[in-house]
C-alpha angles and dihedrals in degrees: 000000000000097000093109091050090051092048091049091049090051089050090053091055091048095047093045089057092051096045097039095119097043116115111226119228120238090249091053091050091050091049092048092047092051093046090049092054091046091047094050093046090046090051092052091049092046093052094052093040092050092055091047091049090047093054095041092051091052096043092050092060124083120224094270095050097040094092091055092047096054097074091045091049092049093050092049091048092048093045093056091051093044090054090056090047091052092050091051093047091047089051090051090050091052090048091050095047094052094044096249092117092056095043096043112028090188087084089072082086086081087077091058093091089053091050090048090050091051090050090049092053092047094050098039104033103146115261121153094252095047094047092047091051092047093048091050090048093048093047093046094245 
């Protein structure tokens, strides 16, 4: 989980170094700008949706099935966030390949969803104690 996002981010760094002097066309800049807006909005939606899915999965389970639902809920929550991270990294790769990343460094922000996903994994990696605390928090207990 997260290896593809990391590999794509590394590819962005590699490609941006090779295409640093390329001048992006106006159409490429428009495409990258649009993809950046979609990526940032998609990340925001994915974060909120992942927490809603997490809580709904846990609330739908009775006490006996709750233990079986926790891994499924975690995977669904992580998958939504990983999708947003992949979209952001793909947008950064497009920006790097057309030269927009070298010409306008502000487009490095497209890797922010990948960084947020990595931070999510680091802070929520499933251990028994963390999952128990998160389940209790989600269920209000």
